[in-house]
N, C-alpha and C positions, 0 to 999 in steps of 0.2 A: 574167120574164127574170132576176130576182134569184136568186142562188145560195143564199140563205138569210140569216138574220140576221147582219149585219155581214160577210157574204161577198159580194163583188161581182166581176163580170167587166168592168165598164165604169166609167170615170170621165169625166165631162163637165166640161171646164174652158174658160175663155176663153184664147185663145192669147197674149194680151198685155194691156197696160194702155194705154188711150187717153190722149192728152195732157190731155184734158178732166178726167180723174180728179183731177188735182192741184188744181184750183181750183173745179170745179163738182160734184164728188161730194157726196152728201148727208151731213150730219154733225150730231150733236146740239150740238156746240160747235166753235169754231175751235181747232185744236191749238196747243200752245205753239210748235211748230216747223212750218213749212210742209211739205207732202208733197214728198218728194224723188222725182220721177217715175222717174228712172233707177234709184234703189235699189228702188222698187216693182217695176219691170220685172225687175230681177235677182231679187228675192224670188219673183216669180211664175214665172220661168223655173226656179228651183230647186225650187219646189213641184211644177211639172209633171214635172220630172226625177225627183223622189221618187215621184210617183204612177206614173210609168212603171216604176219598179222594184218596185212593189207590186201593180199592177193590170194585167191582161192587155191590155186595150184602153183607151187614153186618147184620147178624142174631143175635138176642139177646135172652138169657134165663134170667128169673127173678133171682134176688139174693134172697137167702133163709137164714133166720136167723138161721135155724137149721143146716146149713152147713157153718161154718165160712170161709172155704177156697174155697167156690164155685166160686170165681172170677178167680181161677187158672184152667180154663177150659181145657187147653192143656193136663192135666193129665188124663182127662176123655175119650178122644177119639183120635184116630189117623186115618186119612183118606188119602187113596192113591188110585188113579184111581176111580173105582166104588165101592170100599169096605171101610166100616168104621169099625174099630176095637173098640168096646166098652171096655174100660179098666176096670181092677179090682184093684183099688188103694190098695197100701200096708198098708195104714193107715185105720183101721176099721171105724174111724169116718167120712171118706170121701166116703164110698161106696154108700151111698144114693144119692150122686150127679149125679150118672149115669142116674137116672130116667128122669130128665129134659132134659138132652142132648139126650138120646135115643128118647124121644118124639119129640124133634125138628128135629132130623134126619129122623124120620119116616115121618114127614110132607113133607120132600124133596124126599121121596121114594128112599133113599139110602140103598143099601144092607148092613146089619150090621152083624158082627160076635162078639160073646161074649167070654170073657175070663172066664173060670170056675176054681173053687178051685181045687187044692191048688195054682194055678197060681196067681201071682200078677204082674201087670205091670202098670206103669204110663207113660203118653205121654212125660213127661220131660226126660225120659230115651230112647226115640226112636228117632234116628237121621237118616233122609233120605238124602243122599248125592246128589240125582238126578240119581244115578246109582245103589246104593246098600243101605242096611239098617244096621245100627248098633244099638244094644240094650245094654244099660248099665245095668250091674248086680249091684244093689245098695241096700240100706236099704229098698227101696220101690218096687223093681223089682227083681223077682227071676228067676231061670232057667226055671221053668214051664211057667211063663209068657212070657219069651223070646221065648220059643218054640211055644207059641200061636201066636206070631207075625209072625214067620216063616210059620206057617200053613195058616195064613190069607193072606199072600202075597207070594205065591209060585213062582211067576215070578221073584222075586228078591233074590239075595244072602243076607242072614241075618246072621250077625256075632255077637257074644256076646263079650262085652268088660267089664271087671271088672273096676268099678270106685273106686276112692280112695279119701276119705276126704271130698267130697261134696255130697249134697242130690241127685242130678241127673246128668246124663251124660251131659246134656245141661247147667249145672252150670259150666262146665269146658271147653266146646267147642261147637261151632255151625258152620254152613256152611254160607259163604257169597256169594258163587256161586258154581256150580257143581264141580269146580276144587280147591276150596280154603277153608281151615278150619281156623277159628280164635280160638286160644287156650290160656288159662291163663298160664303164665310162671312159676308157682310155681311147687313144686314137684308132687302134685296130677295131675296137668295138663300134666306135662312131662311124667309121667308114663302112664297116660290114652291114650295120643296120641301115645305113643310107642306101647301100646297094640293094638290100632286101626290100626296102620300101619302094624303090624305083621299079621293082619287078613284081610286086605283089598285086593280087586282085582284090584284096580286102584291106580294111583299115585296122591296125592293131594299136592298142595302148602300149606304153613303154614304161618299164621301171628300170632306172639306171642305178647300178651299184658300183662302188669305187674299186672293188677288187675282183679279179677274174674268177677266183674260186667260188665267189658268192653267186655268180650269174648262172652257174650250172646247178640246176635242181631237177628233181624227179617229180612229175605230176602223175599220180597214180590213184585212180578210183576216188577222185575228189579231194585227195590229200596231197600235200607237198612235202617232199623230203629235201632238206637243205643242209649245208655244212654246219657243223657244230660251232657255237660261239667260242668254245675253247680253242678253236683253230682260226676263226675269223671273227674279230670283235664286232659285236652288235649286228651280226648277220641276220639274226631273227627279226630285227626291227623292220627290215626291208620287206618282209612278207606279211606283217601285221595288217596291212591295208587290204589284203586279199580276202579276209574273212573266211579263211579255210582252215581246216585242221592241219597243223604243221608238225613235222618230226625232224629230229636232228640226227645226223650220221657223221661219224668221223671218217676222214679220207686222207689224213696227213701222209701216210706211207705210200699211198697210190699216187698222190700229187707229185711225189718225188720222181715218178716215172711218167709224168704228164697225164695222169689219170684223173678223171672227174667222177662224180657220183653216177651220172648216167652211163658211164663206161661199163659198169659192173652188172648190168642187167639188160635183157631184151624183154619188153613188155608187149603182150598181145592177147 
């Protein structure tokens, strides 16, 4: 169903943000300032509005108070070609989120493959370069989960990359086009990109950014969505060299729960 590398006809998003997100969402540490739930809802509404301007079909799932992290739909499914991998989140509290996503994908008649125990994998650890797939081995994704990705997509080389220091692989690096990786310049980013380069079958250009939030961007239909300069100073300057249309999106309240821009959508 995918239109090609970084080309998509569909974006799957959560229609809103549950109240429970403010206090019960998973996080590596408590933020300096509490999550402003109304600001989070505004940021999600603007994100959906932006997606509607870039993607032909934006599909929503309802937010569910029983699942505080349900806005982070990327972790629940990875879709490539005509196959959707229904993930098995590493966090037990998130495993019920798959039901709403599975139901929505069934409505689209997409072939689905499930990850079974003891495998765990979250979409934030799956990086498709347009040529091959990397799976981050992290706190949330294990080797059995990574092997499930390889079985689901046998037409692509799938390589495992040990992540260091951050929740997901995409917390450290993302693709801005099929030839270019943007990566955070800290020790975790340097070690992760080194591991990736040691396992890759292709040569990729690299853009290094000083702050983690800047390295996570969404490449959709020839455009790039990156964090707002109001949140990360001069972030837009790092993407000027790409000669692509760029858009800004705010993510401050989701970052307080370790969420990145890519976390809030599944593109296919």
